[in-house]
N, C-alpha and C positions, 0 to 999 in steps of 0.2 A: 349450560355450560357443557351440561351432558350430552346433548344436541349436538353442539359444535365440535366436540372429540371424536362423536361416531362420524359426522360430515369429515373430518381431518383424517380419520382412519379408512374412510373408502375414498380420501385422492380429492374430496372435492373443497379446495381451500376457500374458493370464495362464499360458498355456503356455510362453512366453518367460520371464516370472520364475520358474517352476517350474523350466526346466531351467538357467537362472541360479545358482538357488541349489545346486542339485545342484552343480554345475561349483564352487561356492564350498566345500561342505559336504565333497566327495571329495578335492579337494586344495588343501586350506588353505594350504599352504606355498608355492604354486606364484603365478606373477606372475600369473596368469590371476584369483585368488582376489577383489581389491580390483576389478578390473575388472567380472567378474563378480556381487560383491555389488551396485557402481555401476546395471549394465546391468539388474538384477533392480529396482530401484528405478524406473529409466525406462520399463520394460515396464508396471510399473503405473501410471505417469504417463500413457502412450499411453491406457490404457483409463479415465483421470478417475479412478481410486481414488487421490485426494487423500491422503485422512488416512494410507491404509496405503503411501503413496508417503514421508510426512513420517516415518512410522515406521522405516523401511527405513534412511533416507537419516540420521536421527538415529543409527542402529546402523552404519551404513559410517562416520560421522564418529568414532567411539568405537572401533570396532574397527581403522580405519585413520588412524590420523593423521598419517601421514606420506606418505599417498596423493597422489600428483603431482595428482590429479583433484579436491582439493578444493575448489577454486574454482567448481567443476562442481555438486559435491555441495550447496554453501552456495545457490548461484544457482537452483537445481532446488528446494529446500525455500522458498526467496524465493516463485518463481513460485506452487509448490503454496499457500501460505498468500495470495498477492496474488489469484489468480483463485476463491478461496472468499467474496469482496467483490464484489458487481456494482453496487450503489448506495448513497446515501447513506441509506436506509432501514435498511441491514443492522447486524450488530454487526459494532463496528469493531476487537475482538481480532484478527482474523484480518492485518486491514491493517496494524495497530501492530506485530504479528510479523514482518511481511513488509518492514516498514521497519525494524527493528532488525538482518535478517540482510543485506538491502541494505546497510546500512551499515556492518555488520561486512565485507562483501565489498568493499565500497569502499575501507576502512581496509587490511585485509589483502592484499587481491587487487590492487592497484591498476593491475597492470601485465596483468591477463587480459584475456583476447577479452569475457569476460560482463561486465566492470566497466562498461562504456559503456551496455550496455543496462540495468544495475543504475541508473546514474544519473538513466536516464531513467524508468524505472519510480518510483523516489524523487520526482522532479516531480509523476507522476499521482498518486503517496498521497498526498502535499502537497493538491494539489487535492480531493481523495477527503476528507480530513479536514475541509476546510475547507469542504468542501459538507454534511458532515454539521452541523458547529457551525452551519451558516446553515438547515439543515434544521429541527435543535431550536430555532433561535432565532426562527424565522417561527412554528413552531407557540407558544412562550411570547406572541409577539406577538399571534397570533390568538386567544388564549386570556386576553389583557388583562394577562398574570403578567408586569410591566413590568421588575422586578429581575433575574430568570432572563435574561429577555430580552437586558437591558442586557448581562449579563454574558458572555453568548455571542458578542453581535457585537464585544464588546471583545476576546474571544478570538481573533477573526478579525483585527481590527485589528491587534493585537498579534504575533501568531505568524504570519499567513498574508496578509502585506500585498502579498506577490509574486503572489496567486493573483486571479483576474479577478473574483471575490467583494469585494474590499475597497470599491469605490465603493458597491456595495449595502451591505455592512455600516456604512458611514458614514451613508448617507443614513437609513438605518432608526436607527441611534442620534439623528440630527436628529428624526427623527418624534416616538420615544418621547419624546426629553427635551422637546420641543414640548407634546407630548400631556399631561404630568405638570406641564406649568409650569416646567421648569429651563430658559427662555429662553437663560438667558447660554451653560449648557452647549450649547444646541442652534445657537447663535451661532458658538460655538468651534469644533464639529464642522465644521457649515456652510463656516467658512473656510478648514478643512484639508482638504475636500473639493473646494472651489473653489480652493483653490491649485494643488493634485494633479491635479484631474482637471476645469478648468472648462469641459470640451467635452464632457464627461460628460452624458447624459441624468439619471442621477442627480443630479449637482449641480441642474440644470434644474428636477429635481422638488423639492429640497430650496429651493432658491431662490424656489418659487411659494409656500412657506411663508410667508416673511417680505413 
């Protein structure tokens, strides 16, 4: 275990992981086995081997269900999924999985040091999911696929109304409704936008349509 810590301090995560694995295998009944298992996963994380880290963490949770450091295992796994998603053009599966793990962490380990950051990460994830919806909706709108665009913008309004995208989503709905001749729907949506965000630039843009 000490050899693993030394390698980790020297920046050799792969050697560190190997040493921690040896410690776990050679002394499976000792108190150091669970620690070595978790440190092996962390060592791989420092080298940005995210998929391998997830595999090791899943194994750790399965092999040591009563470990006192399970909250960190879940947190680190959530971070591995979270860091696989960089912008709204990427696949959402890692982000959704990160959301599930952080929510599990908040429910089951709410009093731990990692719950605060998990809550912060969940807020970022919600923003990213909303950004993805907006990205797809704008694409449909650009290609004049009005119904799919409406559905996506409505998703933002219903599910992500606390994000920065709510104002634009409402305005885009006004634009589409107006363009396809649904003037009453356009007026209703513009009214909602004006009532909640009267000083918004997006409301001003909607106002100009009428």
